[in-house]
N, C-alpha and C positions, 0 to 999 in steps of 0.2 A: 504494500500500500504506500502511496505517496502522501505525506502529511506536511502541510504548511502550518507551523506552530508560531504564532505571533506573540512575542514577549516584549518586555520593556526594560531597557537599561535604567538603573536607578541613580543616575548621576554620579557614578563611581562608588556607590554604597554596596556593601555586601548585604543582600536582603534574601529572606526566605523564599520569595517568589522566584527570583532568578535561580537560586539553588535548586528549587523544585523543578522548574521548567527545563533547566539544563540536564538534570539527572533523568527526567522522563524522556527527553529527546535522545539522550545517549543510550538509554535502555532500549528504546524503539529501534534505534540504528543497529544495536547488537543483535536484535531479533530479526534483522534482515530487511527492515523497511527503509524507504528513502524519506528522510526527514530534513526539511529546511527550518531551522530554528532562526526566526527572523527578528532581529532586534529593532525596536522603535525608539526614537529619541537619542539614546546613547548606546555604546557597546555595553554588554552585560558584564558583571563580575561574578566569578564563582571560585570556590577553592578546589574544584576538580578540573579536568580537562574541559576547556571551553569548546563546545561543539556548534556554537552559533555561527551564522554567516558573517563574513567580514563586512558586507554591505549593511548600512543602517538606513532604514526608511524613516520618514517623519523626523529628520535630523533636528535635534533640540534647538539649535541656534536659529535655523530657518523657521521652525514652528513658532518659536517665541517671537521672532521679528514679525512674522505674518500676523500673529494675533495682536501684537502691540500697534503695528502700523503697516498695513499692506503696501502703502506707497513706498515706505522705506525699504521694504523687501524687494519691490520691483526695481528700485534704483540701483540695487546691487548687480542686477543683470546677470551675466555669466558667472560672476563671483559667487552667486548664491549656491551653485552646485558644489563649489569647493567646501562650503561650510558643512556639507553632509558627510565629508570624509571621516572615517573612524578615528584617524589620528587627531584631527581637529576637534572632534566631539570628545575624545578622551581627554585632550588638553583642557577643553572648556569644563569638563566634569571636575577635574582636579582643582579648578579655580572657582568652585562654588556654584555649580548649576543647582538651582533650588528645587527640592521636591516638597517644600512646605505647602500644605494645602491652603494656608492663609494667603499665599501669594499667587496661586494658580487657578483661581476661580474662572476667569475668562477663558483661559486655555482649555480647562476641563470641559466647559460647555461647548466650546468650538469643536473639539474632537468628538464629543458625544453627538453633535449635530451632523456628523458625517459629511455627506454630499452637500449639505446646506451650510457647512462651517467654513471658516477661513482656510482650512487645510484641504479643500477639495482637490487642489492640484496634487498634493502628496498622496491623497487617497487614490486618485486616478493612476498615478505612477505605480502604486502598490498593486492595484487591481490588474493593470496592464502586465506587470511582471509575473503575477500569478497565472494569468490567462495565457500569455504568450511564451513564457520561458519555463516556469516550473510545472505548471499543469497538474495541480494536486487532485487527489480524490476527496480530501476533506481539509477544511481550514479550522484551526483551533485558536481561539482568542484567549489570552492568558487571564483576563479578568474583564469585568463588565465596563470598566472605563474605556474599553475599546469597542463597545457594542455599537457605536455609531458607524463602524466599518462594515458591519455585517450585511446591511441591505445592498450596498454596491458590490460586495464580494459575491453574494448570491446571484445578483443580476448579471454581473460581468464575467464571473468564472463558472457559474452554474453548478456549484457543489455545495453540500451541506456545511453549515457553520456550527461548531461546538464552542461554548464559552464557559470558562471556569469562573467560580467565585472563590476568592482567596484572601479575603480580609479588606477589600477595597472600601467597605462601609466606614472603616476607621478614618481613611483619607477623606471620604465624602462628607462625613460628619464634621470634619475639621474645616470645611469651607465656610466662609462667611456668607451671610445672606446679602443679596438674593440668590447667590450662586448655589448654595446648598439645596434650597427648595427647587430651583430650576433643574439642577442635575438629577434629583430624584424623579422629577416629572419626566425628563427625557429618558431615563432608564426604563421607566414603566411604559412609555410610549414605544420604545424600540426593542423591548425584550422579546416581542413576537418575531423579530427578524432572525433569531437564532434557532437552530433545530434542536439542540440539546444544551442543557445547563449542567455543570458538574461541580459538586461540592466535595470538600475534603473530609467532612465528618457529618454525622446526623444532626448535631446541634446547630451547626452553621447552615445546613440545608434548610432547616425550619426557619431560622432567623432570616435568611435571604429570600426565602419564598414570600414571607410577609413584607420584607423591605421592597421587593420588586413587584408585589401585587400579583403573584402567580400561585398556582396550586403546588403542593409538595410533590405531586407526581411529575412536575416539569424538571425536577432536579434528580440527578443520579449521583450517589455517593461513590467515589473512588478513593479509598483510604491512601494516605501518604505512604511512600516507600523511600528508603534511602540506599545509597551505594554502600554495600557491606564490605567492599574490598578494603583491607587494612584492619578489619575487626576480627580476623580469623583467630588470632592467638587468644588463649584463655586468659582472662584478667587475673591479676594478683592483687590481694588486699594491700593497699599502700601503708606505709608506716605511720605511726602517730605524728602529730596530733590529729584529732578529728578535723577533717577538711571538707568544707562545703564549697561547691562550685556553681558558677553562673556563666552561661555561654549564650549570649544574645546581643542584639543591638543595645548600646548604652543610651537608653531613652526612658523617660519617666513611665511610659505606658507598660514597659516590661517589668517594672517593680523592683529594681535593684535596691532602692531605698528601704523597702520593706524587709528585704533579706539582711541588710545591714542592721536594722533594728532587731531582727530575730536572732542573729548571731551575737549581737551585743548582749542580749538576755542570757544566752548560753555562757558567754564569757564571764558574766557577772556571777555565775555559780561557782567559778573557781577553776574548773577544768580547762586545760589548754584547748583552743579552737582556732581554726584559720578560715578565712573567706578568700577564695581566689575567683576573680572575674576576668572574662575575656570577651571580645566582640568589637564590632565596628563602633567607633565613637561618633554618634550622630548629634550629640548635644554636650559640648564641653562644659557649659555652665552647669548642667545637671550633674556631671561627674564631680565637679568641684563641690557641689552641694552634698553629694554622697560621701565624699572624702571628709567634709566638715562634720557630717553626722557620725562617721566612723570614729573621729576623734572624740566627739561628745559622749559616745557610748563605750569608749575605752578599748576599741579594737583597731586603732590607727596602725599599730605595728603588725597586726594580724591580718589586715586587709591588703590585698595585692591586686592591682589591675595590670594585666600583662599585654593589653592591646589586642590587635587582630592576630589571628593564628592561621597558618596555612593548614592543609589537610593533615600531614603528619603531626604538626604541632597541636592540632585540635584533638587528635586521638591520644597523644601523649598527655595533654592537659586533662582530658576526661579520666584517664587511668590514674591520675594523681589524686583522685577525689574519693571520699567515703560516701558522700551524698551530694545531690544536685537539686537545684531549684531555680526556676525563673517564674516568680510569683506575679505574673502579668495582671494588670488591673483592668483589662478589657477582655472581651470574649475572644480569646485566641482561637482562630479557625484551623491552625496548622499544628504547630508544636514540633517541628523537625528536630529541635534540640533535645526533646524528650526521647525520641527514637535513637538519636546519636548517643545520649548518655546510657540508655538501656543496652544498646549494642556493645558498650564498653563494660557492662556489668555493674553500672552505678545506679543504685535505687534513687527515686525521685520523691520530692514532696511538692505538691502542686495545689493551687486553689481549685475549689470544686465549682468550676464553670468552664464554658467554652468546650474545646476539644478534649480537655484533660480528663474528665470522668470516663469518656469512652476509651481513651488510651490506657488509663490505669486499669479499668475493668477488663479490657482485652488482654493486656500483657501481665497483669499481676505484679508490676514492677515498682510499685510505690504507694504512697499515702496521699489521701486527699484531705484538705483542711478548709476551714472557713475562709472565703476570699477577703482580701484587703485587711487582714489582721496579722500584725507582727507577732502577737501573742500566740495565735493558733499555729502560725508557721514555726515559731520556736518550739511549740509542743511537738509537732511532727518531727522536726529535726532532732529534738531531745530523745524521742523514741528510738530513732536510728542510732544515735550516739550511744545510748545506754544498752542497746540490745544487738550485739554483733551477730547473733544467730539470725534475727529477723532481717538485719541489713543484708547478710549474705544470701538468705532465701529470696528476698525481693530482687536482688541483683541477678541471681541465677534465673529466676522465673521470667523477669523482664527481658533478659538477654536471649533466652531460648525462644520466647514469643516473637521477638523482632527478627531473629535469624530465620525463624520458621515461616513467617507470613508477611513481613514488612520490608521486603527488598524492593529496589527500584524495578527489578524484573517483574515482580508480582504486580506492581502498580502499572507497568507498561502493558501487561497482559489484560488487565481489566479495562484500561483505556482503549486498547485496540478493539476489544469486544464492543465498546461503546461506539467507536468509529464505524465498525462494520454494521452495527444496528442502524446508525444514522444514514450511511450510504445505501443500505438495503432499502430503508424506508423511502429514501429519495427516488430510488429507481421504480418503486411500486406506484 
């Protein structure tokens, strides 16, 4: 099967959506399918082999200029094409391409309007390439922020369009009015332009069905899977002290401040404890706030932020931990970091919302606690600290479940079945 998978570069940021899309495309390729992973806006970033195309559509600089001032964009003339080169876009990303929803309302609406938006030329270019060069059997949109592309793709390419939902409501809810309300209206108007909607968990499937104003039967759940290469060796319990880890974007919504509070409570009990954090730094001011709170609760020396990690560094980091937590304060629809921790045999403590209850119930790899509560989080971590046998059992069960059923190959197989169903329905 020939699959065109349209994803989005995140302005140089390592994000879960890029990681997921790249892993899925790579697994489909290994299964013998022809996949074009097509970046929009900027090149993607991943900690695995990047299988995306070198060409970028909807180049961020051009898209921004066209939204701000169509006349200014036209005055660039032939120079406009140069702005879409991956090297230029990567350079621009390193110098602060914004993905802050507070700044991107007009652009979001313009892209959602598709053929009626300021980027109609970029859309025509993409449709022309799909129709005349790649000729896919199915087109997969990474999230509903691209739903404005679907109508012209179906008209111009004549193939079914699948669209994922992967947490974009967090971005959309961050838009200021009137953009937020207008964006939701456009989503509801255009959701009928896609043939299939795909969610990563049952909780988010229900949430987005209501958000988009569609029935639950419109969404198919394809559980997340991860690349298991590098996780083959059996984990070994790390030496003391009890070490808690966090691996996610450094941003308030991921809840690192709650984890600092919880570990501070454990430290106050007298037993040695450490907190190690890693991940893309998207909010430096927030990190300084977290460091200040670590000083206030007495764990300044025990708190370590090691920055971004590559794939070998990520696996080594996870294997240095006794417990893991990313106490997100929003309804997390994915939780790739949970699967990665469990694949390394590390038990997790997570808030009881979003994708986490399903992940914990399926894998048996951790504990669920009351959301947004440092006290509840500390209680869960305390159980793991004080009960090595429980800690080991949860780690073994979680690891076995992930190795058994949460690989990227399993995810690719379920996605392929969805594609075949969509293309079969389109032919009938």
